[in-house]
C-alpha positions as CSV (number, residue, x, y, z in Angstrom):
1,M,-35.9,-31.9,10.2
2,I,-35.9,-35.5,11.9
3,K,-32.4,-36.5,10.2
4,K,-31.0,-33.2,11.0
5,L,-31.9,-33.4,14.9
6,L,-30.4,-37.1,14.4
7,I,-27.1,-35.6,12.9
8,L,-26.7,-33.1,15.7
9,S,-27.7,-35.6,18.4
10,L,-24.7,-37.5,17.4
11,L,-22.3,-34.6,16.9
12,A,-23.0,-33.5,20.1
13,L,-22.4,-37.2,21.5
14,A,-19.5,-37.4,19.8
15,A,-17.9,-34.3,21.7
16,T,-19.0,-35.4,25.1
17,P,-16.4,-37.2,27.1
18,L,-17.5,-40.7,27.7
19,P,-17.0,-42.6,30.5
20,G,-14.4,-45.1,29.7
21,Q,-12.2,-42.5,28.5
22,S,-8.3,-41.8,29.8
23,A,-7.7,-38.3,31.3
24,K,-5.7,-37.5,28.1
25,E,-8.9,-38.5,25.9
26,V,-11.5,-36.3,28.2
27,A,-9.0,-33.4,28.3
28,D,-8.8,-33.2,24.2
29,S,-12.5,-34.0,23.7
30,L,-14.0,-30.8,25.5
31,T,-17.0,-29.1,24.0
32,L,-16.6,-25.0,24.5
33,P,-18.4,-22.6,22.7
34,A,-16.1,-20.9,20.1
35,E,-17.3,-17.1,21.0
36,L,-17.7,-15.3,24.0
37,T,-18.3,-11.8,25.0
38,G,-16.0,-9.6,27.0
39,G,-17.5,-8.9,30.5
40,S,-18.7,-12.9,30.7
41,R,-17.2,-15.9,32.1
42,L,-15.7,-19.0,30.7
43,P,-18.0,-22.1,31.4
44,L,-16.2,-24.9,32.5
45,P,-16.6,-27.9,30.4
46,A,-18.5,-30.9,31.3
47,V,-16.8,-34.2,32.3
48,P,-17.6,-37.6,33.2
49,G,-18.3,-38.3,36.8
50,G,-15.0,-39.3,39.0
51,A,-13.0,-36.6,36.4
52,K,-12.0,-33.2,37.6
53,I,-11.3,-30.2,35.5
54,Q,-9.9,-27.1,35.8
55,L,-8.5,-24.1,33.3
56,G,-4.7,-24.6,32.9
57,G,-4.1,-20.9,31.0
58,A,-4.7,-19.0,28.4
59,D,-2.1,-17.3,25.8
60,F,-3.7,-13.9,26.6
61,E,-4.3,-14.4,30.4
62,Q,-4.6,-10.6,30.4
63,I,-8.2,-11.3,28.5
64,I,-9.1,-14.9,29.9
65,S,-7.6,-14.8,33.4
66,K,-7.2,-18.5,35.5
67,D,-10.3,-18.1,37.3
68,G,-12.0,-18.0,34.1
69,S,-13.0,-14.2,33.9
70,V,-13.3,-13.0,30.4
71,R,-12.4,-9.4,30.2
72,H,-13.8,-6.4,27.8
73,V,-12.4,-6.0,24.6
74,L,-12.4,-3.7,21.7
75,S,-12.3,-6.2,19.1
76,D,-12.2,-9.5,18.0
77,V,-9.2,-11.1,20.2
78,P,-8.6,-15.0,19.2
79,V,-7.3,-16.9,22.9
80,R,-6.0,-20.2,23.0
81,I,-7.0,-22.2,26.1
82,F,-6.3,-25.4,27.7
83,F,-7.4,-27.7,30.5
84,T,-5.7,-29.8,32.8
85,V,-8.4,-33.3,33.5
86,T,-7.7,-35.8,36.5
87,K,-9.4,-38.7,36.4
88,D,-8.9,-42.3,37.8
89,G,-5.3,-41.0,39.3
90,Q,-4.0,-39.3,36.3
91,T,-3.7,-35.8,35.3
92,A,-3.3,-34.8,31.0
93,Q,-3.1,-31.3,29.8
94,S,-5.5,-31.1,26.9
95,K,-4.8,-29.6,23.4
96,D,-5.5,-26.2,22.6
97,Y,-8.6,-24.5,22.7
98,D,-9.4,-21.5,20.5
99,I,-12.0,-19.1,21.4
100,T,-12.8,-16.0,20.2
101,I,-13.5,-12.8,22.6
102,K,-15.9,-10.5,21.3
103,P,-16.2,-6.7,22.1
104,A,-19.7,-5.8,24.1
105,D,-20.2,-2.9,21.9
106,P,-18.4,-3.3,17.7
107,A,-17.4,-0.3,16.0
108,A,-19.8,1.5,13.9
109,E,-19.7,0.8,10.2
110,N,-17.5,2.5,8.0
111,A,-15.4,3.1,11.1
112,N,-11.2,3.4,10.3
113,P,-9.6,-0.1,10.1
114,K,-6.6,-0.8,12.4
115,P,-3.5,1.1,11.0
116,A,-0.6,-1.3,10.3
117,T,2.0,-2.2,12.4
118,I,4.6,-4.6,13.2
119,P,3.9,-6.3,15.3
120,T,0.1,-5.9,14.6
121,I,-1.6,-4.2,17.3
122,L,-3.9,-6.3,19.1
123,Q,-7.2,-4.4,19.6
124,W,-8.5,-1.5,17.2
125,K,-12.0,0.2,17.7
126,G,-11.8,2.6,15.0
127,S,-13.9,5.9,14.6
128,K,-13.7,8.6,11.8
129,G,-11.0,11.1,10.9
130,E,-7.3,11.5,11.3
131,W,-4.8,13.4,13.2
132,K,-2.4,15.0,11.2
133,P,1.3,16.7,12.3
134,G,1.1,20.4,12.3
135,P,3.7,23.0,11.9
136,Q,4.1,22.7,16.1
137,I,3.7,19.4,17.4
138,R,3.9,19.8,21.4
139,V,4.6,16.5,23.5
140,Y,3.6,16.2,27.2
141,N,5.1,14.9,29.6
142,A,8.6,15.3,29.9
143,A,8.9,13.5,33.5
144,L,8.6,10.0,31.4
145,P,11.6,8.1,30.0
146,N,12.9,8.9,26.9
147,A,10.2,11.8,26.3
148,K,13.1,13.8,24.5
149,D,14.1,11.0,22.8
150,F,10.2,10.7,21.3
151,C,10.9,14.3,20.9
152,H,13.8,13.8,18.5
153,E,12.7,11.0,16.7
154,L,9.4,13.4,15.8
155,R,11.9,15.8,14.7
156,S,13.7,13.0,12.2
157,L,10.2,12.3,10.7
158,F,9.0,15.9,10.6
159,P,11.5,18.3,10.1
160,S,9.4,20.9,9.1
161,S,7.3,20.6,12.4
162,K,8.8,22.3,15.7
163,V,8.3,19.7,18.1
164,K,8.7,20.4,21.7
165,L,8.0,19.3,25.6
166,V,4.9,21.1,27.6
167,N,4.2,20.9,30.8
168,D,0.4,21.0,30.8
169,A,-1.5,17.9,29.3
170,K,-4.3,20.1,27.8
171,Q,-2.0,22.3,25.7
172,A,0.0,18.6,24.0
173,D,-1.0,17.2,20.7
174,I,0.5,14.3,22.1
175,C,-0.4,13.2,25.5
176,L,2.0,10.2,27.4
177,S,1.0,9.1,30.4
178,L,0.8,6.3,33.2
179,L,-1.8,4.6,35.1
180,S,-1.9,5.0,38.6
181,E,-3.8,1.2,38.7
182,A,-2.7,-2.2,37.2
183,S,-6.2,-2.5,35.4
184,L,-4.1,-3.4,32.3
185,Q,-2.8,-6.3,34.2
186,A,0.6,-6.2,32.6
187,N,3.2,-4.4,32.4
188,E,3.5,-4.1,28.9
189,A,0.3,-2.9,28.4
190,Y,-0.8,0.5,27.1
191,T,-3.6,1.9,25.1
192,M,-4.0,4.7,22.7
193,K,-6.7,7.2,21.7
194,I,-6.5,9.4,18.6
195,T,-9.0,12.1,18.2
196,P,-8.4,14.8,15.1
197,D,-7.0,17.0,17.5
198,K,-4.8,15.1,20.2
199,I,-3.2,11.6,20.5
200,R,-3.1,10.3,24.1
201,I,-1.1,7.1,25.2
202,I,-1.5,5.5,28.3
203,G,0.9,2.8,29.4
204,H,1.0,0.5,33.0
205,S,4.6,1.1,33.0
206,P,7.1,3.2,31.4
207,T,7.5,0.6,29.2
208,G,4.3,0.2,28.4
209,T,4.0,3.9,27.2
210,Y,7.1,3.7,25.3
211,W,5.8,0.5,23.4
212,G,3.0,3.1,22.6
213,T,5.0,5.6,21.4
214,R,6.8,2.6,18.4
215,T,3.3,2.0,17.4
216,L,2.7,5.7,16.7
217,L,6.1,6.5,15.2
218,Q,5.4,3.3,12.7
219,I,2.2,4.9,11.9
220,L,3.6,8.1,11.4
221,A,6.3,6.5,9.5
222,H,3.9,4.8,7.1
223,Q,1.2,6.9,6.5
224,G,1.9,10.3,7.1
225,A,-0.9,11.0,9.5
226,V,-2.9,8.5,12.5
227,P,-6.6,7.2,11.7
228,C,-9.0,8.2,14.6
229,G,-9.7,5.6,16.9
230,E,-8.9,3.6,20.1
231,A,-6.0,0.6,20.7
232,A,-5.4,-1.6,23.4
233,D,-2.4,-3.8,23.4
234,F,-0.1,-5.9,25.2
235,P,2.0,-8.8,24.4
236,R,1.4,-12.6,23.9
237,Y,4.4,-13.6,25.5
238,A,6.5,-12.3,28.3
239,V,9.8,-13.4,26.3
240,R,10.6,-11.8,23.1
241,G,13.9,-12.7,22.3
242,C,17.4,-12.4,20.4
243,M,20.6,-14.2,21.2
244,L,23.8,-12.8,20.1
245,D,27.4,-14.3,20.4
246,I,29.6,-10.9,21.2
247,A,32.3,-13.5,22.1
248,R,33.6,-14.7,18.6
249,T,33.0,-11.4,16.7
250,H,33.7,-7.8,17.9
251,Y,31.0,-5.5,18.3
252,S,31.5,-2.1,19.4
253,L,29.0,-0.6,22.2
254,Q,27.2,1.6,19.5
255,D,26.8,-1.7,17.5
256,L,24.6,-3.1,20.8
257,R,23.1,0.3,21.3
258,D,21.8,-0.1,18.0
259,L,20.7,-3.6,18.3
260,V,18.7,-2.4,21.5
261,D,17.2,0.3,19.3
262,L,16.1,-2.1,16.4
263,M,14.4,-4.7,19.0
264,A,12.5,-1.6,21.0
265,W,11.2,-0.8,17.2
266,Y,9.9,-4.1,16.8
267,K,8.7,-4.6,20.8
268,M,11.0,-7.4,21.2
269,N,12.6,-7.3,24.9
270,D,15.0,-9.9,25.9
271,L,18.8,-9.3,24.9
272,H,20.8,-12.4,25.3
273,L,24.6,-11.7,25.0
274,V,27.1,-14.3,25.2
275,I,29.9,-13.2,26.8
276,N,32.4,-15.8,26.4
277,N,32.8,-18.1,23.8
278,N,35.8,-19.7,21.8
279,Y,36.3,-21.5,18.1
280,I,34.8,-24.9,18.4
281,F,36.7,-26.6,15.7
282,H,39.4,-26.9,17.7
283,E,40.2,-30.6,15.6
284,N,41.7,-28.0,13.1
285,Y,44.6,-27.3,15.0
286,V,44.8,-30.9,16.8
287,D,44.9,-32.1,13.0
288,T,47.8,-30.2,12.0
289,G,50.0,-30.6,15.0
290,R,49.1,-27.6,16.8
291,D,47.5,-27.2,20.2
292,P,44.2,-25.3,20.3
293,L,44.6,-24.4,24.1
294,K,47.5,-22.1,23.1
295,E,46.1,-21.0,19.5
296,S,42.4,-21.5,19.2
297,Y,40.2,-18.1,19.5
298,A,38.7,-17.4,22.7
299,A,37.2,-14.2,24.1
300,F,35.8,-13.3,27.3
301,R,34.4,-9.7,26.9
302,L,34.1,-7.8,30.0
303,E,36.8,-6.0,32.2
304,S,37.6,-8.8,35.1
305,K,40.4,-8.6,37.6
306,V,41.0,-12.2,37.1
307,K,44.3,-13.4,36.2
308,G,45.9,-16.6,35.8
309,K,49.4,-17.6,37.7
310,D,51.7,-16.5,34.7
311,G,49.6,-13.6,34.2
312,T,47.2,-14.5,31.6
313,P,44.2,-12.3,31.6
314,L,40.9,-13.7,31.7
315,T,39.4,-10.1,29.7
316,A,39.9,-10.4,25.9
317,Q,42.9,-8.0,25.0
318,D,41.6,-7.4,21.6
319,L,38.1,-6.2,22.3
320,S,36.4,-6.0,26.0
321,Y,33.9,-3.7,27.5
322,S,34.4,-2.2,30.8
323,K,31.9,-2.6,34.0
324,K,31.1,1.1,33.6
325,D,30.3,0.7,29.9
326,F,28.4,-2.6,30.4
327,R,26.2,-1.3,33.5
328,A,25.2,1.9,31.2
329,L,24.4,-0.6,28.2
330,I,21.9,-2.5,30.7
331,N,20.6,1.2,31.8
332,Y,20.4,2.0,28.3
333,A,18.5,-1.1,27.1
334,K,16.2,-1.1,30.2
335,E,15.2,2.3,29.3
336,R,14.0,1.1,25.9
337,G,11.9,-1.8,27.2
338,V,15.1,-4.3,26.6
339,N,16.9,-6.7,29.4
340,I,20.3,-7.8,29.0
341,V,20.8,-11.2,29.9
342,P,24.7,-11.9,30.1
343,E,25.7,-15.1,29.5
344,F,28.8,-16.7,31.2
345,D,29.2,-19.9,29.7
346,T,30.7,-22.8,31.6
347,P,31.8,-25.8,31.8
348,G,31.9,-26.3,28.1
349,H,32.9,-23.3,25.5
350,A,34.9,-22.1,28.4
351,L,38.4,-21.7,26.8
352,S,39.1,-18.5,28.3
353,F,38.8,-20.0,31.5
354,T,40.8,-23.1,31.1
355,R,43.5,-21.0,29.5
356,V,43.4,-18.6,33.2
357,R,43.3,-22.1,35.2
358,P,44.6,-24.7,32.7
359,D,45.0,-27.1,35.7
360,L,41.0,-27.0,36.0
361,I,40.5,-28.7,32.6
362,Y,38.2,-31.5,32.5
363,Q,40.2,-34.9,33.3
364,G,37.2,-37.2,33.4
365,P,36.3,-39.7,30.6
366,M,34.3,-37.7,27.5
367,R,31.8,-39.2,25.7
368,N,33.1,-37.9,22.2
369,H,34.8,-34.5,20.9
370,G,37.8,-35.5,22.6
371,K,40.0,-33.2,20.7
372,R,38.2,-30.2,22.2
373,R,38.8,-31.4,25.7
374,C,40.7,-28.2,26.6
375,E,37.8,-25.8,26.4
376,M,36.0,-28.1,28.9
377,L,36.0,-26.9,32.6
378,D,36.5,-29.9,35.4
379,A,33.3,-29.9,36.4
380,A,34.1,-33.4,38.3
381,N,36.6,-30.5,40.8
382,P,35.2,-28.6,43.8
383,E,37.5,-26.2,42.8
384,T,36.3,-25.4,39.6
385,L,32.9,-24.5,41.0
386,Q,34.6,-22.2,43.5
387,F,36.5,-20.4,40.5
388,V,33.4,-20.0,38.1
389,K,31.4,-18.5,41.8
390,G,34.0,-15.8,42.1
391,V,34.1,-14.8,38.3
392,F,30.1,-14.5,38.7
393,D,30.2,-12.2,41.7
394,E,32.7,-9.9,40.3
395,Y,29.2,-9.0,38.5
396,L,26.8,-10.1,40.8
397,L,27.9,-8.4,44.0
398,K,28.0,-4.8,44.4
399,D,30.7,-2.8,42.7
400,K,32.9,-0.3,44.6
401,K,33.0,1.9,41.9
402,L,29.8,1.6,40.6
403,G,27.9,1.8,44.1
404,R,25.7,-1.5,42.6
405,P,26.3,-4.6,41.1
406,V,27.4,-4.8,37.2
407,F,24.8,-7.0,36.8
408,D,22.3,-5.6,38.6
409,G,18.4,-6.3,37.6
410,C,19.4,-9.0,35.4
411,V,18.5,-12.1,34.4
412,I,21.6,-14.3,34.4
413,H,22.4,-17.3,31.9
414,V,24.7,-20.0,33.6
415,G,25.2,-21.3,29.8
416,S,25.8,-25.2,30.3
417,D,25.5,-26.5,27.1
418,E,27.5,-29.0,24.9
419,F,29.6,-30.4,27.7
420,F,30.8,-33.5,26.4
421,G,32.0,-35.2,29.8
422,A,30.2,-37.6,32.8
423,A,26.5,-36.8,33.4
424,E,27.0,-36.8,37.2
425,D,30.0,-34.3,37.1
426,Y,27.3,-32.1,34.7
427,R,24.6,-32.4,37.0
428,K,26.6,-31.5,40.2
429,Y,28.5,-28.6,38.3
430,T,25.3,-27.0,37.0
431,N,23.4,-27.3,40.1
432,G,26.2,-25.6,42.0
433,V,26.1,-22.9,39.3
434,L,22.1,-22.6,39.2
435,S,21.8,-22.3,43.3
436,H,25.2,-20.0,43.6
437,V,22.9,-17.7,41.0
438,L,19.9,-17.6,43.2
439,K,21.3,-17.4,46.6
440,R,22.5,-13.9,45.1
441,G,19.1,-12.9,44.5
442,Y,19.3,-13.1,40.6
443,T,16.9,-15.4,38.4
444,P,19.1,-17.6,36.7
445,R,18.9,-18.9,32.7
446,V,20.4,-22.3,31.6
447,W,20.8,-24.3,27.8
448,G,18.6,-27.2,28.8
449,S,20.7,-30.4,28.6
450,L,19.2,-32.8,31.4
451,S,17.5,-35.4,28.9
452,A,21.4,-36.0,27.5
453,K,22.9,-35.9,30.9
454,K,20.3,-37.9,32.7
455,G,21.3,-39.0,36.3
456,K,21.0,-39.1,40.0
457,T,21.8,-35.8,41.0
458,P,19.4,-33.5,41.4
459,V,19.6,-30.2,39.7
460,V,17.5,-27.1,40.9
461,S,14.2,-25.9,38.8
462,K,12.3,-23.2,40.9
463,G,12.8,-20.1,39.8
464,V,15.1,-21.1,36.9
465,Q,14.5,-20.6,33.1
466,M,16.1,-22.8,30.7
467,N,16.4,-22.5,26.7
468,I,15.1,-25.5,25.1
469,W,16.9,-25.5,22.0
470,S,17.5,-28.9,20.5
471,K,16.1,-32.5,20.8
472,D,19.4,-34.2,21.6
473,W,19.8,-32.5,24.6
474,M,16.4,-31.2,26.6
475,L,12.8,-32.3,25.1
476,P,10.2,-29.1,26.2
477,Q,7.9,-31.4,28.2
478,E,10.3,-32.9,30.1
479,A,11.4,-29.4,31.3
480,I,8.1,-28.4,32.1
481,N,7.7,-32.1,34.3
482,Q,10.9,-31.0,35.9
483,G,9.7,-27.5,36.7
484,Y,11.6,-25.2,35.1
485,D,10.1,-22.4,32.9
486,I,11.3,-22.8,29.1
487,I,11.7,-20.5,26.3
488,N,11.9,-22.1,22.9
489,T,15.5,-21.3,21.0
490,F,14.9,-24.4,19.2
491,D,18.0,-25.1,16.9
492,R,16.7,-26.2,13.6
493,D,13.7,-23.4,13.8
494,L,15.9,-20.4,15.0
495,Y,19.4,-20.8,15.0
496,I,21.4,-18.4,12.9
497,V,25.2,-19.0,11.6
498,P,25.6,-16.1,9.8
499,F,27.4,-17.0,6.4
500,A,27.4,-20.8,7.3
501,N,25.7,-23.7,5.4
502,Y,23.9,-24.6,8.2
503,Y,21.4,-23.2,11.1
504,R,19.8,-20.3,8.7
505,M,16.7,-19.2,10.2
506,D,17.4,-16.0,8.2
507,R,16.9,-18.1,5.2
508,N,13.2,-19.3,6.2
509,H,11.6,-16.1,7.1
510,K,8.5,-16.9,5.6
511,G,8.3,-20.6,6.7
512,I,8.5,-19.1,10.4
513,Y,6.2,-16.4,9.8
514,E,3.7,-18.9,8.0
515,N,4.1,-21.6,9.9
516,W,6.0,-21.6,13.0
517,Q,4.1,-21.8,16.2
518,P,6.0,-20.7,19.5
519,N,4.4,-23.8,21.5
520,K,6.1,-26.1,19.2
521,M,9.5,-27.4,19.6
522,W,10.6,-30.3,17.4
523,N,7.9,-33.2,17.6
524,Q,6.4,-31.6,21.2
525,Q,3.7,-29.0,21.4
526,I,3.3,-27.3,24.6
527,P,-0.1,-25.7,25.5
528,A,-0.1,-22.0,23.8
529,G,-1.1,-20.6,27.2
530,H,1.4,-23.1,29.3
531,P,2.0,-20.9,32.4
532,Q,5.7,-22.2,32.1
533,L,6.2,-21.4,28.0
534,L,7.5,-17.8,28.8
535,G,8.2,-17.2,25.1
536,A,11.0,-17.6,22.7
537,T,14.1,-15.9,21.2
538,F,16.1,-16.7,18.2
539,A,20.3,-16.9,18.5
540,V,23.0,-15.4,16.2
541,W,26.3,-17.6,16.6
542,N,29.5,-16.6,15.3
543,D,31.0,-20.0,14.9
544,L,32.7,-19.0,11.6
545,C,35.4,-17.2,13.5
546,D,39.1,-17.8,14.0
547,I,40.6,-19.3,10.8
548,R,37.2,-19.7,9.5
549,H,36.0,-15.9,9.8
550,R,35.2,-14.4,6.7
551,G,34.9,-11.1,7.9
552,Y,31.7,-10.3,8.1
553,G,30.8,-7.3,10.9
554,M,27.3,-6.1,12.2
555,L,26.7,-4.0,9.2
556,D,26.6,-7.2,7.2
557,I,24.4,-9.2,9.5
558,W,22.0,-6.3,9.9
559,D,19.0,-7.0,7.6
560,L,19.4,-10.6,8.7
561,L,18.7,-9.4,12.4
562,A,16.1,-6.8,11.5
563,G,14.0,-9.4,9.3
564,S,14.4,-12.5,11.9
565,M,12.9,-9.6,14.5
566,N,10.2,-8.8,12.5
567,T,9.2,-12.1,11.7
568,L,9.4,-13.3,15.2
569,C,7.9,-10.4,16.9
570,A,5.1,-10.9,14.6
571,K,4.7,-14.5,16.7
572,L,4.9,-13.7,19.5
573,W,3.5,-10.2,20.5
574,G,-0.4,-10.9,18.6
575,A,-2.2,-13.8,17.9
576,Q,-0.9,-16.7,16.2
577,Q,-2.9,-16.1,12.9
578,Q,-1.1,-13.3,11.2
579,A,-3.2,-10.7,9.8
580,I,-1.9,-10.0,6.5
581,P,0.4,-12.3,4.1
582,F,4.3,-12.6,3.9
583,D,5.0,-10.5,1.2
584,R,2.7,-7.6,2.6
585,H,4.5,-8.1,6.0
586,R,7.7,-7.9,4.1
587,A,6.8,-4.8,2.4
588,L,5.3,-3.0,5.5
589,A,8.4,-3.4,7.7
590,Q,10.3,-2.0,4.0
591,S,7.6,1.1,4.5
592,I,8.2,1.7,8.3
593,G,12.1,1.2,8.4
594,H,13.9,0.2,11.5
595,G,13.1,3.3,13.3
596,P,13.8,7.1,12.9
597,S,16.7,7.9,14.5
598,L,18.7,4.3,14.0
599,T,22.5,4.7,13.4
600,P,22.7,2.0,10.8
601,Q,20.4,3.6,8.5
602,K,21.6,7.3,8.1
603,N,24.6,8.1,5.2
604,N,25.8,11.0,3.9
605,N,27.7,9.8,0.6
606,N,27.2,12.4,-1.4
607,W,30.0,14.7,-1.0
608,Q,31.3,18.1,-3.5
609,P,35.1,18.1,-4.0
610,I,37.2,18.8,-1.2
611,T,40.6,20.6,-1.3
612,P,42.4,19.7,1.7
613,G,45.5,21.7,1.4
614,K,47.9,21.2,4.5
615,L,47.3,17.8,6.3
616,P,45.9,16.6,8.5
617,T,43.2,18.5,7.8
618,A,39.6,17.9,10.1
619,L,36.9,16.8,8.5
620,R,34.6,16.6,11.1
621,R,31.8,14.3,9.3
622,Q,30.0,11.0,10.2
623,G,31.5,7.6,9.1
624,V,29.6,6.8,5.5
625,R,28.2,3.4,5.4
626,P,28.1,1.5,1.8
627,P,27.3,2.0,-0.9
628,Y,29.9,4.8,-1.7
629,H,32.8,5.8,-4.2
630,L,35.3,7.8,-2.9
631,T,38.1,9.5,-5.1
632,I,41.3,11.1,-4.2
633,Q,43.0,12.8,-7.0
634,G,46.8,13.8,-6.6
635,L,47.7,11.8,-4.1
636,K,51.3,11.2,-3.6
637,L,53.7,9.4,-0.9
638,T,56.3,11.5,-0.2
639,K,57.8,8.5,2.2
640,A,57.0,5.0,3.3
641,T,59.0,3.8,6.7
642,P,59.0,0.1,6.8
643,G,56.7,-1.4,9.7
644,Q,54.9,2.2,10.2
645,E,51.3,3.0,9.3
646,Q,50.3,6.0,7.4
647,A,46.4,6.8,7.7
648,L,44.5,8.7,4.9
649,L,41.0,8.7,6.5
650,S,40.5,7.8,10.4
651,G,37.6,8.5,12.5
652,P,35.6,6.3,15.3
653,D,34.6,3.6,12.7
654,G,38.3,2.7,11.7
655,V,41.1,3.9,9.3
656,L,41.8,3.8,5.7
657,L,45.6,3.1,5.4
658,G,47.5,4.2,2.6
659,V,50.4,2.5,4.4
660,M,49.9,-0.4,6.6
661,K,53.3,-2.0,8.7
662,D,53.9,-4.0,5.4
663,G,53.7,-1.3,3.2
664,T,50.6,-2.3,1.4
665,I,47.3,-0.5,1.1
666,G,44.7,-1.6,3.4
667,F,42.2,-0.4,6.3
668,R,41.4,-1.6,9.6
669,R,37.5,-1.1,11.2
670,A,36.5,-0.5,14.6
671,D,35.6,-4.0,15.4
672,G,39.3,-5.0,14.8
673,M,39.4,-6.6,11.6
674,E,41.9,-5.7,9.2
675,F,42.2,-6.0,5.2
676,S,44.7,-5.3,3.0
677,W,45.3,-5.1,-1.0
678,D,48.2,-7.0,-2.7
679,A,49.2,-3.2,-3.9
680,K,51.6,-0.6,-2.7
681,L,51.9,3.1,-3.5
682,P,54.4,4.4,-5.2
683,E,57.0,6.9,-3.5
684,G,57.4,10.1,-5.4
685,R,54.5,10.0,-7.7
686,E,50.7,11.5,-8.0
687,V,48.6,8.4,-8.4
688,K,44.3,8.3,-8.3
689,L,43.0,6.2,-5.5
690,E,39.4,4.9,-5.8
691,L,37.3,2.9,-3.4
692,I,34.0,1.5,-5.0
693,A,32.3,0.2,-1.9
694,T,29.2,-1.8,-1.4
695,L,27.9,-4.3,1.6
696,G,29.9,-7.1,1.4
697,K,32.6,-6.0,-0.8
698,T,35.2,-2.9,-0.8
699,R,36.9,-2.8,-4.0
700,L,40.4,-0.5,-4.9
701,F,41.3,1.1,-8.1
702,I,44.7,3.1,-8.7
703,D,44.7,4.6,-11.8
704,G,41.5,3.4,-12.9
705,K,43.1,-0.8,-12.8
706,E,41.7,-2.7,-10.0
707,I,43.5,-4.4,-7.3
708,E,41.7,-7.5,-7.2
709,K,43.7,-9.5,-4.6
710,M,42.7,-8.9,-1.1
711,T,44.0,-10.7,2.3
712,L,41.7,-11.0,5.4
713,N,44.5,-10.5,8.3
714,N,42.4,-12.3,10.9
715,Y,42.1,-10.8,14.8
716,N,43.7,-14.1,15.8
717,S,47.3,-13.1,15.5
718,I,48.9,-16.2,17.2
719,D,50.2,-16.9,14.0
720,E,50.0,-14.5,11.0
721,N,50.3,-16.7,8.2
722,F,48.0,-19.2,9.7
723,N,45.3,-16.6,9.8
724,K,45.4,-14.8,6.6
725,R,42.2,-15.4,4.1
726,T,42.1,-14.6,0.6
727,R,39.0,-16.2,-0.5
728,D,35.4,-15.8,0.0
729,I,36.3,-12.3,1.9
730,I,33.3,-10.2,3.1
731,S,35.1,-6.6,2.9
732,T,31.8,-3.9,4.3
733,F,33.5,-1.0,4.9
734,I,32.3,2.2,6.5
735,L,34.5,5.0,5.3
736,P,35.9,6.8,8.6
737,A,35.5,10.9,7.9
738,K,36.6,12.7,10.7
739,T,40.3,13.6,9.8
740,L,42.1,13.2,6.3
741,G,45.6,12.5,6.6
742,E,45.9,12.3,10.0
743,T,49.5,10.1,9.5
744,F,49.9,10.5,6.1
745,Q,53.5,11.7,4.6
746,G,52.8,13.1,1.5
747,T,50.1,15.4,-0.4
748,I,46.3,15.4,-1.5
749,K,44.6,17.6,-4.0
750,N,41.1,16.8,-3.6
751,L,38.9,14.1,-2.8
752,Q,35.2,13.7,-3.7
753,L,32.6,11.4,-2.5
754,T,29.4,10.3,-4.5
755,P,26.5,7.1,-4.6
756,A,28.5,4.0,-5.8
757,K,26.7,2.7,-8.7
């Protein structure tokens, strides 16, 4: 007994701060309880005389607040906290300390276990029994945004049930409502109470209520019924994001709406869209005697009034979004809890801008990448800043037609990554752009670069968010010390370049799920609950554009996006340690799907034979996603006119061309990608044409013989021969099915669609 007491005394002494320790040593040797009960207070650990300690923060500040009060919980919740210690004139942050908050009133034995969702429900107190959908499902209340959409989703899951909105909460089977007071301490928080006869979802905001409906739909999709109990749920981090480079690959507005729905399904709330960018490997042009200023691919995807003196428009001519449509996308996302973050990237990656203003190409010294000067704006020239401010103002100030700014309510990303010019030029320019966005009343966000661009010129940090993306450009602790709120977008962990041999977070989902921490970037670890750590986002960069493009589109990267989201959301919403192993997590994701109304999941690839008669014939069908097998019998081309296209099937998803301008058979997708086979339809003779399509490959057969050679005609059409690709092509094709034979000069006996084997 004496030996045991001696050992305990020595352990206590070892865990007690000693007078000679530094502030950091004191901070990392504090003694804390392993558990606390909800409704209590966090005791401040003892420190040696002369030292001061205060709570720095918690990763779940909704449970342990800055003043140390501990809120009630329904079930065990692990919380990570840190302290700041000041001693001998030095202040240090502690390591993370783990404390489990216990419920004052635990659930009864044999109560329902927590239902499986992605991300996992934070708190759950089970009871007994379950709620089952009946022949009718009555939903209250119609005043909430998305109530009608929620009913539509329920109908998709339970087509035999009659789903309707009702005006009386007492009559409802599912009751949606809002709190009148902010008692949940978080705008995204919600509670859910399930009894055998009613489900009540209460949110602190419409977003909180909407997140509750996502949880409910996931449970129903997975189990078909909902176990009785009570849930209280809110996120660990405020920013849970996805960045998509929409400048260097075409994405339709429907693609972006589908992406918003996918994010909402996993409670991801930050969609960062890169509006302008360009092909970065300009040396491929320079080294072959070409001028990248004229020939490298670049795009600015928004409608703009800006034009150069020679009439060169800032707006991309191959695909762009009107201001009205982009504003509608922002509204659509906001209603679903997702914030759109538009990015204009300058002074680097700004070829769209330098084409309009070649007089503003950077003239200063470049550390390296001199062959990429064409895309660098002159950060040293005050006129450059005025020009870029004007472009921003077109979207930050009130638009007369819209009656509000295009970007109203958005966080505004100003880019500022990979500028290879002088540090002081960069710092002055970046400070100017950030200050302008702040002056207009918006929160700016920027790519962290100041560790690489050290200098004397101050760069504003108060109220500025920063993506931490590279150890070579900006270290997280430096950003925090300088006053920035940071977002983990560390390239080695969270970057994806689709179909490249570098930056492939999508190949490491298991590692991210099991080992990645939102608060660790490279070898620097920030306290998990640091108030300046906003969260994390993964980034999809379309580096392989222009002559390196292989033809992929949204459907080809859909699973990549979904897998990255369901992996990352699990780490950003709930506790650090995941409740189930990765293989079960992925099985659960497969079971719950991507949402009951999401476009990319829908398909109808089984048509009975259609005899069209006279062409054109209206089919009025939705586009068909792979896999499918299309057979057209008795296809006869009457006449082919040089340079004139003839469409076999057309619709919003694209067009299948029996005759392209060069006479070959091919297709053009809605995203602008154009593919052709090395074959032509014979004139005056019937043939059987077949398409066998799977994800990534569309095969053509004429009279049973496969036409193997295919060419991708890249959308950069400055030099057609330079941009044709015949190897490693990704040729996914959503079969258009609105009109048959819209411009085809000939006859078709019948066509049939079956699932591809």
